C-alpha positions in Angstrom: 60.7 129.6 100.4 60.8 129.7 96.6 60.1 132.6 94.3 56.4 132.7 93.4 54.5 134.6 90.7 53.0 136.7 93.6 56.5 138.2 93.9 56.5 139.3 90.2 57.5 143.0 89.8 56.3 143.0 86.1 59.7 143.9 84.8 61.3 140.9 83.0 65.0 141.6 83.9 64.2 142.2 87.6 61.9 139.2 87.9 64.4 136.9 86.2 67.2 138.0 88.5 65.0 137.6 91.6 64.2 134.0 90.5 67.9 133.2 90.2 68.5 134.9 93.6 65.9 132.7 95.3 67.2 129.5 93.6 70.7 130.2 94.9 69.5 131.1 98.4 67.5 127.8 98.4 70.6 125.9 97.4 72.5 127.6 100.2 69.9 126.7 102.7 69.8 123.0 101.5 73.5 122.8 101.6 73.5 124.0 105.2 70.7 121.6 106.2 72.5 118.6 104.5 75.8 119.4 106.1 77.5 119.8 102.7 81.1 120.8 102.3 82.1 124.1 103.8 83.8 125.0 100.6 80.5 124.6 98.7 78.7 126.8 101.2 81.5 129.4 101.0 81.3 129.3 97.2 77.5 129.9 97.3 77.9 132.7 99.7 80.5 134.4 97.4 78.2 133.9 94.5 75.2 135.4 96.4 77.3 138.4 97.4 78.5 139.2 93.8 75.1 138.4 92.3 73.3 140.6 94.8 75.6 143.5 93.9 75.1 143.0 90.2 71.3 142.7 90.6 71.1 145.8 92.7 73.2 147.7 90.2 71.0 146.6 87.4 67.9 147.4 89.3 69.2 150.9 90.2 70.2 151.5 86.6 66.6 150.6 85.5 65.1 152.9 88.1 67.2 155.8 86.9 66.2 155.0 83.3 62.5 155.4 84.1 63.1 158.3 86.5 61.7 156.3 89.4 61.0 158.7 92.3 61.8 156.1 95.0 65.4 155.6 93.8 67.2 157.0 96.9 65.1 154.9 99.3 65.8 151.8 97.3 69.5 152.5 97.1 69.6 152.9 100.9 67.8 149.6 101.4 70.2 147.9 98.9 73.2 149.2 100.8 71.9 148.0 104.1 71.3 144.6 102.7 74.8 144.3 101.2 76.1 145.3 104.7 74.1 142.4 106.2 75.4 140.0 103.6 79.0 141.0 104.3 78.4 140.5 108.0 77.0 137.0 107.3 80.0 136.1 105.2 82.3 137.3 107.9 80.4 135.4 110.6 80.6 132.2 108.5 84.4 132.6 108.0 85.0 133.5 111.7 82.9 130.6 112.9 85.2 128.3 110.9 82.4 127.4 108.5 79.6 126.8 111.0 76.6 125.6 109.1 74.2 126.9 111.8 75.2 130.4 110.9 73.9 129.8 107.3 70.7 128.2 108.4 69.8 131.0 110.8 71.0 133.7 108.3 69.1 132.1 105.4 65.8 132.9 107.0 66.8 136.5 107.4 68.0 136.7 103.8 64.8 135.2 102.3 62.5 137.2 104.6 64.3 140.4 103.8 64.2 139.7 100.1 60.5 138.7 100.1 59.5 141.8 102.1 61.7 144.1 99.9 60.2 142.7 96.7 56.7 142.9 98.0 57.0 146.4 99.6 59.5 148.2 97.4 60.3 146.5 94.1 56.7 146.0 93.1 56.3 149.8 93.2 59.0 150.0 90.5 56.9 147.8 88.2 53.7 149.8 89.0 55.5 153.0 88.3 56.9 151.6 85.0 53.4 150.5 83.9 51.8 153.8 84.8 54.4 155.9 83.0 54.7 154.0 79.7 54.9 156.4 76.8 
């Protein structure tokens, strides 16, 4: 499932990072489906992990800069997701690079991200719009 304008938060930096996130997640899914090299899948997983951490840090910094009241709730959700991603990477390594792990996990990742953006991140954009000086 690709990023769509319906997932726009209305904050340029956050939207751009979400687009990149979806592109990489799609590539990971495609690589799994096409039985591509385990190294490539491992590389994409590593990228997603570090990119996710960077994106969440940027998003949290932005929330603090606009004094967003839902910051703590967002931070908890981010930490929970990073834990899931860590579990996914470990499962992949422990399974010896089993592609099925990626295909199953990819649905979880995309679904979480879509729900998170729709239910939580959009509120950041709404808050930013309402509180422009």
